[in-house]
Chimera marker file (.cmm) of the C-alpha trace (Angstrom):
<marker_set name="trace">
<marker id="1" x="68.748" y="-62.105" z="-9.735" r="1" g="1" b="0" radius="0.5"/>
<marker id="2" x="65.750" y="-59.854" z="-9.991" r="1" g="1" b="0" radius="0.5"/>
<marker id="3" x="63.602" y="-59.750" z="-6.879" r="1" g="1" b="0" radius="0.5"/>
<marker id="4" x="60.091" y="-58.395" z="-7.231" r="1" g="1" b="0" radius="0.5"/>
<marker id="5" x="57.831" y="-57.220" z="-4.520" r="1" g="1" b="0" radius="0.5"/>
<marker id="6" x="54.701" y="-59.203" z="-4.098" r="1" g="1" b="0" radius="0.5"/>
<marker id="7" x="52.652" y="-56.325" z="-2.646" r="1" g="1" b="0" radius="0.5"/>
<marker id="8" x="52.015" y="-53.199" z="-4.596" r="1" g="1" b="0" radius="0.5"/>
<marker id="9" x="51.618" y="-49.842" z="-2.897" r="1" g="1" b="0" radius="0.5"/>
<marker id="10" x="48.101" y="-48.562" z="-3.472" r="1" g="1" b="0" radius="0.5"/>
<marker id="11" x="47.869" y="-44.858" z="-4.189" r="1" g="1" b="0" radius="0.5"/>
<marker id="12" x="44.080" y="-44.745" z="-3.809" r="1" g="1" b="0" radius="0.5"/>
<marker id="13" x="42.366" y="-43.217" z="-0.824" r="1" g="1" b="0" radius="0.5"/>
<marker id="14" x="39.199" y="-44.580" z="0.735" r="1" g="1" b="0" radius="0.5"/>
<marker id="15" x="36.324" y="-42.100" z="0.517" r="1" g="1" b="0" radius="0.5"/>
<marker id="16" x="33.742" y="-43.992" z="2.543" r="1" g="1" b="0" radius="0.5"/>
<marker id="17" x="34.811" y="-42.401" z="5.817" r="1" g="1" b="0" radius="0.5"/>
<marker id="18" x="34.717" y="-38.947" z="4.210" r="1" g="1" b="0" radius="0.5"/>
<marker id="19" x="31.146" y="-39.424" z="2.965" r="1" g="1" b="0" radius="0.5"/>
<marker id="20" x="30.091" y="-40.639" z="6.418" r="1" g="1" b="0" radius="0.5"/>
<marker id="21" x="31.527" y="-37.489" z="7.925" r="1" g="1" b="0" radius="0.5"/>
<marker id="22" x="29.745" y="-35.269" z="5.389" r="1" g="1" b="0" radius="0.5"/>
<marker id="23" x="26.399" y="-36.948" z="6.064" r="1" g="1" b="0" radius="0.5"/>
<marker id="24" x="26.862" y="-36.599" z="9.818" r="1" g="1" b="0" radius="0.5"/>
<marker id="25" x="27.616" y="-32.898" z="9.435" r="1" g="1" b="0" radius="0.5"/>
<marker id="26" x="24.611" y="-32.473" z="7.158" r="1" g="1" b="0" radius="0.5"/>
<marker id="27" x="22.298" y="-34.115" z="9.677" r="1" g="1" b="0" radius="0.5"/>
<marker id="28" x="23.767" y="-32.011" z="12.496" r="1" g="1" b="0" radius="0.5"/>
<marker id="29" x="23.214" y="-28.743" z="10.640" r="1" g="1" b="0" radius="0.5"/>
<marker id="30" x="19.692" y="-29.712" z="9.553" r="1" g="1" b="0" radius="0.5"/>
<marker id="31" x="18.681" y="-30.454" z="13.134" r="1" g="1" b="0" radius="0.5"/>
<marker id="32" x="20.246" y="-27.322" z="14.585" r="1" g="1" b="0" radius="0.5"/>
<marker id="33" x="18.809" y="-25.054" z="11.892" r="1" g="1" b="0" radius="0.5"/>
<marker id="34" x="15.250" y="-26.150" z="12.711" r="1" g="1" b="0" radius="0.5"/>
<marker id="35" x="15.832" y="-25.284" z="16.360" r="1" g="1" b="0" radius="0.5"/>
<marker id="36" x="16.936" y="-21.748" z="15.541" r="1" g="1" b="0" radius="0.5"/>
<marker id="37" x="13.582" y="-20.265" z="14.568" r="1" g="1" b="0" radius="0.5"/>
<marker id="38" x="13.165" y="-16.663" z="15.708" r="1" g="1" b="0" radius="0.5"/>
<marker id="39" x="9.708" y="-15.769" z="16.954" r="1" g="1" b="0" radius="0.5"/>
<marker id="40" x="9.287" y="-12.680" z="14.811" r="1" g="1" b="0" radius="0.5"/>
<marker id="41" x="6.288" y="-10.909" z="13.397" r="1" g="1" b="0" radius="0.5"/>
<marker id="42" x="5.778" y="-11.249" z="9.685" r="1" g="1" b="0" radius="0.5"/>
<marker id="43" x="5.599" y="-7.714" z="8.407" r="1" g="1" b="0" radius="0.5"/>
<marker id="44" x="5.052" y="-6.251" z="5.000" r="1" g="1" b="0" radius="0.5"/>
<marker id="45" x="7.421" y="-3.321" z="5.086" r="1" g="1" b="0" radius="0.5"/>
<marker id="46" x="6.981" y="-1.129" z="2.030" r="1" g="1" b="0" radius="0.5"/>
<marker id="47" x="9.974" y="0.371" z="0.305" r="1" g="1" b="0" radius="0.5"/>
<marker id="48" x="9.882" y="4.080" z="-0.054" r="1" g="1" b="0" radius="0.5"/>
<marker id="49" x="10.218" y="3.906" z="-3.835" r="1" g="1" b="0" radius="0.5"/>
<marker id="50" x="7.797" y="1.035" z="-4.560" r="1" g="1" b="0" radius="0.5"/>
<marker id="51" x="4.356" y="-0.178" z="-3.679" r="1" g="1" b="0" radius="0.5"/>
<marker id="52" x="3.167" y="-3.088" z="-1.589" r="1" g="1" b="0" radius="0.5"/>
<marker id="53" x="0.953" y="-5.701" z="-3.209" r="1" g="1" b="0" radius="0.5"/>
<marker id="54" x="-1.342" y="-5.896" z="-0.161" r="1" g="1" b="0" radius="0.5"/>
<marker id="55" x="-3.727" y="-2.989" z="0.225" r="1" g="1" b="0" radius="0.5"/>
<marker id="56" x="-4.602" y="-2.021" z="3.771" r="1" g="1" b="0" radius="0.5"/>
<marker id="57" x="-8.173" y="-0.866" z="4.267" r="1" g="1" b="0" radius="0.5"/>
<marker id="58" x="-7.715" y="0.093" z="7.918" r="1" g="1" b="0" radius="0.5"/>
<marker id="59" x="-5.075" y="2.346" z="9.413" r="1" g="1" b="0" radius="0.5"/>
<marker id="60" x="-3.832" y="3.051" z="12.914" r="1" g="1" b="0" radius="0.5"/>
<marker id="61" x="-2.117" y="6.387" z="13.468" r="1" g="1" b="0" radius="0.5"/>
<marker id="62" x="0.086" y="6.944" z="16.512" r="1" g="1" b="0" radius="0.5"/>
<marker id="63" x="0.848" y="10.544" z="17.410" r="1" g="1" b="0" radius="0.5"/>
<marker id="64" x="2.983" y="12.069" z="20.125" r="1" g="1" b="0" radius="0.5"/>
<marker id="65" x="0.711" y="14.008" z="22.451" r="1" g="1" b="0" radius="0.5"/>
<marker id="66" x="2.796" y="15.090" z="25.439" r="1" g="1" b="0" radius="0.5"/>
<marker id="67" x="5.573" y="13.598" z="27.532" r="1" g="1" b="0" radius="0.5"/>
<marker id="68" x="5.174" y="9.806" z="27.291" r="1" g="1" b="0" radius="0.5"/>
<marker id="69" x="1.559" y="10.193" z="26.189" r="1" g="1" b="0" radius="0.5"/>
<marker id="70" x="0.399" y="9.041" z="22.764" r="1" g="1" b="0" radius="0.5"/>
<marker id="71" x="-2.894" y="9.149" z="20.908" r="1" g="1" b="0" radius="0.5"/>
<marker id="72" x="-4.233" y="6.390" z="18.664" r="1" g="1" b="0" radius="0.5"/>
<marker id="73" x="-6.527" y="7.129" z="15.722" r="1" g="1" b="0" radius="0.5"/>
<marker id="74" x="-8.363" y="4.484" z="13.670" r="1" g="1" b="0" radius="0.5"/>
<marker id="75" x="-8.830" y="5.166" z="9.945" r="1" g="1" b="0" radius="0.5"/>
<marker id="76" x="-7.554" y="8.735" z="10.252" r="1" g="1" b="0" radius="0.5"/>
<marker id="77" x="-10.409" y="9.960" z="12.437" r="1" g="1" b="0" radius="0.5"/>
<marker id="78" x="-9.888" y="13.140" z="14.428" r="1" g="1" b="0" radius="0.5"/>
<marker id="79" x="-11.117" y="11.570" z="17.661" r="1" g="1" b="0" radius="0.5"/>
<marker id="80" x="-8.522" y="9.556" z="19.506" r="1" g="1" b="0" radius="0.5"/>
<marker id="81" x="-9.107" y="6.074" z="20.881" r="1" g="1" b="0" radius="0.5"/>
<marker id="82" x="-7.534" y="4.810" z="24.124" r="1" g="1" b="0" radius="0.5"/>
<marker id="83" x="-5.025" y="2.015" z="23.619" r="1" g="1" b="0" radius="0.5"/>
<marker id="84" x="-7.321" y="-0.403" z="25.469" r="1" g="1" b="0" radius="0.5"/>
<marker id="85" x="-9.934" y="0.024" z="22.733" r="1" g="1" b="0" radius="0.5"/>
<marker id="86" x="-7.604" y="-0.155" z="19.715" r="1" g="1" b="0" radius="0.5"/>
<marker id="87" x="-7.771" y="-3.956" z="19.522" r="1" g="1" b="0" radius="0.5"/>
<marker id="88" x="-11.572" y="-4.022" z="19.745" r="1" g="1" b="0" radius="0.5"/>
<marker id="89" x="-11.804" y="-1.352" z="17.054" r="1" g="1" b="0" radius="0.5"/>
<marker id="90" x="-9.462" y="-3.254" z="14.740" r="1" g="1" b="0" radius="0.5"/>
<marker id="91" x="-11.334" y="-6.527" z="15.239" r="1" g="1" b="0" radius="0.5"/>
<marker id="92" x="-14.616" y="-4.775" z="14.434" r="1" g="1" b="0" radius="0.5"/>
<marker id="93" x="-13.230" y="-3.089" z="11.315" r="1" g="1" b="0" radius="0.5"/>
<marker id="94" x="-11.400" y="-6.168" z="9.975" r="1" g="1" b="0" radius="0.5"/>
<marker id="95" x="-13.899" y="-8.927" z="10.761" r="1" g="1" b="0" radius="0.5"/>
<marker id="96" x="-15.351" y="-8.982" z="7.258" r="1" g="1" b="0" radius="0.5"/>
<marker id="97" x="-11.975" y="-8.891" z="5.479" r="1" g="1" b="0" radius="0.5"/>
<marker id="98" x="-10.737" y="-12.015" z="3.695" r="1" g="1" b="0" radius="0.5"/>
<marker id="99" x="-7.053" y="-11.136" z="4.178" r="1" g="1" b="0" radius="0.5"/>
<marker id="100" x="-7.047" y="-8.715" z="7.149" r="1" g="1" b="0" radius="0.5"/>
<marker id="101" x="-4.291" y="-6.158" z="6.783" r="1" g="1" b="0" radius="0.5"/>
<marker id="102" x="-3.846" y="-2.800" z="8.441" r="1" g="1" b="0" radius="0.5"/>
<marker id="103" x="-1.198" y="-0.126" z="8.235" r="1" g="1" b="0" radius="0.5"/>
<marker id="104" x="0.546" y="1.741" z="11.018" r="1" g="1" b="0" radius="0.5"/>
<marker id="105" x="1.285" y="5.417" z="10.558" r="1" g="1" b="0" radius="0.5"/>
<marker id="106" x="3.640" y="6.463" z="13.336" r="1" g="1" b="0" radius="0.5"/>
<marker id="107" x="5.228" y="9.835" z="13.885" r="1" g="1" b="0" radius="0.5"/>
<marker id="108" x="9.017" y="9.691" z="13.880" r="1" g="1" b="0" radius="0.5"/>
<marker id="109" x="9.090" y="10.825" z="17.518" r="1" g="1" b="0" radius="0.5"/>
<marker id="110" x="7.003" y="7.838" z="18.656" r="1" g="1" b="0" radius="0.5"/>
<marker id="111" x="9.206" y="5.214" z="20.355" r="1" g="1" b="0" radius="0.5"/>
<marker id="112" x="9.426" y="1.722" z="18.979" r="1" g="1" b="0" radius="0.5"/>
<marker id="113" x="7.706" y="0.191" z="22.048" r="1" g="1" b="0" radius="0.5"/>
<marker id="114" x="4.434" y="1.914" z="21.087" r="1" g="1" b="0" radius="0.5"/>
<marker id="115" x="4.642" y="0.587" z="17.529" r="1" g="1" b="0" radius="0.5"/>
<marker id="116" x="5.465" y="-2.915" z="18.776" r="1" g="1" b="0" radius="0.5"/>
<marker id="117" x="2.451" y="-2.853" z="21.104" r="1" g="1" b="0" radius="0.5"/>
<marker id="118" x="0.202" y="-2.311" z="18.056" r="1" g="1" b="0" radius="0.5"/>
<marker id="119" x="2.097" y="-5.048" z="16.187" r="1" g="1" b="0" radius="0.5"/>
<marker id="120" x="1.379" y="-7.419" z="19.067" r="1" g="1" b="0" radius="0.5"/>
<marker id="121" x="-2.331" y="-6.807" z="18.516" r="1" g="1" b="0" radius="0.5"/>
<marker id="122" x="-1.818" y="-7.918" z="14.909" r="1" g="1" b="0" radius="0.5"/>
<marker id="123" x="0.043" y="-11.022" z="15.995" r="1" g="1" b="0" radius="0.5"/>
<marker id="124" x="-2.648" y="-12.048" z="18.490" r="1" g="1" b="0" radius="0.5"/>
<marker id="125" x="-5.375" y="-11.718" z="15.857" r="1" g="1" b="0" radius="0.5"/>
<marker id="126" x="-3.340" y="-13.081" z="12.889" r="1" g="1" b="0" radius="0.5"/>
<marker id="127" x="-3.428" y="-9.808" z="10.950" r="1" g="1" b="0" radius="0.5"/>
<marker id="128" x="-0.823" y="-8.600" z="8.501" r="1" g="1" b="0" radius="0.5"/>
<marker id="129" x="0.847" y="-5.274" z="9.204" r="1" g="1" b="0" radius="0.5"/>
<marker id="130" x="2.212" y="-2.598" z="6.894" r="1" g="1" b="0" radius="0.5"/>
<marker id="131" x="4.486" y="-0.024" z="8.458" r="1" g="1" b="0" radius="0.5"/>
<marker id="132" x="3.957" y="3.117" z="6.422" r="1" g="1" b="0" radius="0.5"/>
<marker id="133" x="6.928" y="5.270" z="5.412" r="1" g="1" b="0" radius="0.5"/>
<marker id="134" x="7.387" y="8.433" z="3.450" r="1" g="1" b="0" radius="0.5"/>
<marker id="135" x="9.128" y="8.433" z="0.080" r="1" g="1" b="0" radius="0.5"/>
<marker id="136" x="12.683" y="9.712" z="0.073" r="1" g="1" b="0" radius="0.5"/>
<link id1="1" id2="2" r="1" g="1" b="0" radius="0.2"/>
<link id1="2" id2="3" r="1" g="1" b="0" radius="0.2"/>
<link id1="3" id2="4" r="1" g="1" b="0" radius="0.2"/>
<link id1="4" id2="5" r="1" g="1" b="0" radius="0.2"/>
<link id1="5" id2="6" r="1" g="1" b="0" radius="0.2"/>
<link id1="6" id2="7" r="1" g="1" b="0" radius="0.2"/>
<link id1="7" id2="8" r="1" g="1" b="0" radius="0.2"/>
<link id1="8" id2="9" r="1" g="1" b="0" radius="0.2"/>
<link id1="9" id2="10" r="1" g="1" b="0" radius="0.2"/>
<link id1="10" id2="11" r="1" g="1" b="0" radius="0.2"/>
<link id1="11" id2="12" r="1" g="1" b="0" radius="0.2"/>
<link id1="12" id2="13" r="1" g="1" b="0" radius="0.2"/>
<link id1="13" id2="14" r="1" g="1" b="0" radius="0.2"/>
<link id1="14" id2="15" r="1" g="1" b="0" radius="0.2"/>
<link id1="15" id2="16" r="1" g="1" b="0" radius="0.2"/>
<link id1="16" id2="17" r="1" g="1" b="0" radius="0.2"/>
<link id1="17" id2="18" r="1" g="1" b="0" radius="0.2"/>
<link id1="18" id2="19" r="1" g="1" b="0" radius="0.2"/>
<link id1="19" id2="20" r="1" g="1" b="0" radius="0.2"/>
<link id1="20" id2="21" r="1" g="1" b="0" radius="0.2"/>
<link id1="21" id2="22" r="1" g="1" b="0" radius="0.2"/>
<link id1="22" id2="23" r="1" g="1" b="0" radius="0.2"/>
<link id1="23" id2="24" r="1" g="1" b="0" radius="0.2"/>
<link id1="24" id2="25" r="1" g="1" b="0" radius="0.2"/>
<link id1="25" id2="26" r="1" g="1" b="0" radius="0.2"/>
<link id1="26" id2="27" r="1" g="1" b="0" radius="0.2"/>
<link id1="27" id2="28" r="1" g="1" b="0" radius="0.2"/>
<link id1="28" id2="29" r="1" g="1" b="0" radius="0.2"/>
<link id1="29" id2="30" r="1" g="1" b="0" radius="0.2"/>
<link id1="30" id2="31" r="1" g="1" b="0" radius="0.2"/>
<link id1="31" id2="32" r="1" g="1" b="0" radius="0.2"/>
<link id1="32" id2="33" r="1" g="1" b="0" radius="0.2"/>
<link id1="33" id2="34" r="1" g="1" b="0" radius="0.2"/>
<link id1="34" id2="35" r="1" g="1" b="0" radius="0.2"/>
<link id1="35" id2="36" r="1" g="1" b="0" radius="0.2"/>
<link id1="36" id2="37" r="1" g="1" b="0" radius="0.2"/>
<link id1="37" id2="38" r="1" g="1" b="0" radius="0.2"/>
<link id1="38" id2="39" r="1" g="1" b="0" radius="0.2"/>
<link id1="39" id2="40" r="1" g="1" b="0" radius="0.2"/>
<link id1="40" id2="41" r="1" g="1" b="0" radius="0.2"/>
<link id1="41" id2="42" r="1" g="1" b="0" radius="0.2"/>
<link id1="42" id2="43" r="1" g="1" b="0" radius="0.2"/>
<link id1="43" id2="44" r="1" g="1" b="0" radius="0.2"/>
<link id1="44" id2="45" r="1" g="1" b="0" radius="0.2"/>
<link id1="45" id2="46" r="1" g="1" b="0" radius="0.2"/>
<link id1="46" id2="47" r="1" g="1" b="0" radius="0.2"/>
<link id1="47" id2="48" r="1" g="1" b="0" radius="0.2"/>
<link id1="48" id2="49" r="1" g="1" b="0" radius="0.2"/>
<link id1="49" id2="50" r="1" g="1" b="0" radius="0.2"/>
<link id1="50" id2="51" r="1" g="1" b="0" radius="0.2"/>
<link id1="51" id2="52" r="1" g="1" b="0" radius="0.2"/>
<link id1="52" id2="53" r="1" g="1" b="0" radius="0.2"/>
<link id1="53" id2="54" r="1" g="1" b="0" radius="0.2"/>
<link id1="54" id2="55" r="1" g="1" b="0" radius="0.2"/>
<link id1="55" id2="56" r="1" g="1" b="0" radius="0.2"/>
<link id1="56" id2="57" r="1" g="1" b="0" radius="0.2"/>
<link id1="57" id2="58" r="1" g="1" b="0" radius="0.2"/>
<link id1="58" id2="59" r="1" g="1" b="0" radius="0.2"/>
<link id1="59" id2="60" r="1" g="1" b="0" radius="0.2"/>
<link id1="60" id2="61" r="1" g="1" b="0" radius="0.2"/>
<link id1="61" id2="62" r="1" g="1" b="0" radius="0.2"/>
<link id1="62" id2="63" r="1" g="1" b="0" radius="0.2"/>
<link id1="63" id2="64" r="1" g="1" b="0" radius="0.2"/>
<link id1="64" id2="65" r="1" g="1" b="0" radius="0.2"/>
<link id1="65" id2="66" r="1" g="1" b="0" radius="0.2"/>
<link id1="66" id2="67" r="1" g="1" b="0" radius="0.2"/>
<link id1="67" id2="68" r="1" g="1" b="0" radius="0.2"/>
<link id1="68" id2="69" r="1" g="1" b="0" radius="0.2"/>
<link id1="69" id2="70" r="1" g="1" b="0" radius="0.2"/>
<link id1="70" id2="71" r="1" g="1" b="0" radius="0.2"/>
<link id1="71" id2="72" r="1" g="1" b="0" radius="0.2"/>
<link id1="72" id2="73" r="1" g="1" b="0" radius="0.2"/>
<link id1="73" id2="74" r="1" g="1" b="0" radius="0.2"/>
<link id1="74" id2="75" r="1" g="1" b="0" radius="0.2"/>
<link id1="75" id2="76" r="1" g="1" b="0" radius="0.2"/>
<link id1="76" id2="77" r="1" g="1" b="0" radius="0.2"/>
<link id1="77" id2="78" r="1" g="1" b="0" radius="0.2"/>
<link id1="78" id2="79" r="1" g="1" b="0" radius="0.2"/>
<link id1="79" id2="80" r="1" g="1" b="0" radius="0.2"/>
<link id1="80" id2="81" r="1" g="1" b="0" radius="0.2"/>
<link id1="81" id2="82" r="1" g="1" b="0" radius="0.2"/>
<link id1="82" id2="83" r="1" g="1" b="0" radius="0.2"/>
<link id1="83" id2="84" r="1" g="1" b="0" radius="0.2"/>
<link id1="84" id2="85" r="1" g="1" b="0" radius="0.2"/>
<link id1="85" id2="86" r="1" g="1" b="0" radius="0.2"/>
<link id1="86" id2="87" r="1" g="1" b="0" radius="0.2"/>
<link id1="87" id2="88" r="1" g="1" b="0" radius="0.2"/>
<link id1="88" id2="89" r="1" g="1" b="0" radius="0.2"/>
<link id1="89" id2="90" r="1" g="1" b="0" radius="0.2"/>
<link id1="90" id2="91" r="1" g="1" b="0" radius="0.2"/>
<link id1="91" id2="92" r="1" g="1" b="0" radius="0.2"/>
<link id1="92" id2="93" r="1" g="1" b="0" radius="0.2"/>
<link id1="93" id2="94" r="1" g="1" b="0" radius="0.2"/>
<link id1="94" id2="95" r="1" g="1" b="0" radius="0.2"/>
<link id1="95" id2="96" r="1" g="1" b="0" radius="0.2"/>
<link id1="96" id2="97" r="1" g="1" b="0" radius="0.2"/>
<link id1="97" id2="98" r="1" g="1" b="0" radius="0.2"/>
<link id1="98" id2="99" r="1" g="1" b="0" radius="0.2"/>
<link id1="99" id2="100" r="1" g="1" b="0" radius="0.2"/>
<link id1="100" id2="101" r="1" g="1" b="0" radius="0.2"/>
<link id1="101" id2="102" r="1" g="1" b="0" radius="0.2"/>
<link id1="102" id2="103" r="1" g="1" b="0" radius="0.2"/>
<link id1="103" id2="104" r="1" g="1" b="0" radius="0.2"/>
<link id1="104" id2="105" r="1" g="1" b="0" radius="0.2"/>
<link id1="105" id2="106" r="1" g="1" b="0" radius="0.2"/>
<link id1="106" id2="107" r="1" g="1" b="0" radius="0.2"/>
<link id1="107" id2="108" r="1" g="1" b="0" radius="0.2"/>
<link id1="108" id2="109" r="1" g="1" b="0" radius="0.2"/>
<link id1="109" id2="110" r="1" g="1" b="0" radius="0.2"/>
<link id1="110" id2="111" r="1" g="1" b="0" radius="0.2"/>
<link id1="111" id2="112" r="1" g="1" b="0" radius="0.2"/>
<link id1="112" id2="113" r="1" g="1" b="0" radius="0.2"/>
<link id1="113" id2="114" r="1" g="1" b="0" radius="0.2"/>
<link id1="114" id2="115" r="1" g="1" b="0" radius="0.2"/>
<link id1="115" id2="116" r="1" g="1" b="0" radius="0.2"/>
<link id1="116" id2="117" r="1" g="1" b="0" radius="0.2"/>
<link id1="117" id2="118" r="1" g="1" b="0" radius="0.2"/>
<link id1="118" id2="119" r="1" g="1" b="0" radius="0.2"/>
<link id1="119" id2="120" r="1" g="1" b="0" radius="0.2"/>
<link id1="120" id2="121" r="1" g="1" b="0" radius="0.2"/>
<link id1="121" id2="122" r="1" g="1" b="0" radius="0.2"/>
<link id1="122" id2="123" r="1" g="1" b="0" radius="0.2"/>
<link id1="123" id2="124" r="1" g="1" b="0" radius="0.2"/>
<link id1="124" id2="125" r="1" g="1" b="0" radius="0.2"/>
<link id1="125" id2="126" r="1" g="1" b="0" radius="0.2"/>
<link id1="126" id2="127" r="1" g="1" b="0" radius="0.2"/>
<link id1="127" id2="128" r="1" g="1" b="0" radius="0.2"/>
<link id1="128" id2="129" r="1" g="1" b="0" radius="0.2"/>
<link id1="129" id2="130" r="1" g="1" b="0" radius="0.2"/>
<link id1="130" id2="131" r="1" g="1" b="0" radius="0.2"/>
<link id1="131" id2="132" r="1" g="1" b="0" radius="0.2"/>
<link id1="132" id2="133" r="1" g="1" b="0" radius="0.2"/>
<link id1="133" id2="134" r="1" g="1" b="0" radius="0.2"/>
<link id1="134" id2="135" r="1" g="1" b="0" radius="0.2"/>
<link id1="135" id2="136" r="1" g="1" b="0" radius="0.2"/>
</marker_set>
């Protein structure tokens, strides 16, 4: 007497729960990635072997004067400008520019906080900044 089973064992696996899990993870990562947005300045940093497509017409030079004292020069002039007047000078020089861009020439002994203070001027006025380097 041959007895047969009425139920067959199914070897298939349901994928609907797996796709639900993938979509939930996708939504989670999309939401968290939009929250992680660093508040950084957009800079055009030139490579030392290439050229930048944006041409800066105005320059700000920062030189080390004495202990914790720095001089600021607009457009390479010999006369220094106090830091309080750098923003007004940049606004005056860049007001007629369509895409206002200026470059920062900083001596290697100048600390980063002085360079960042000039970059903050660019951020407040929606200017683009090029940090000038020397070729290697």
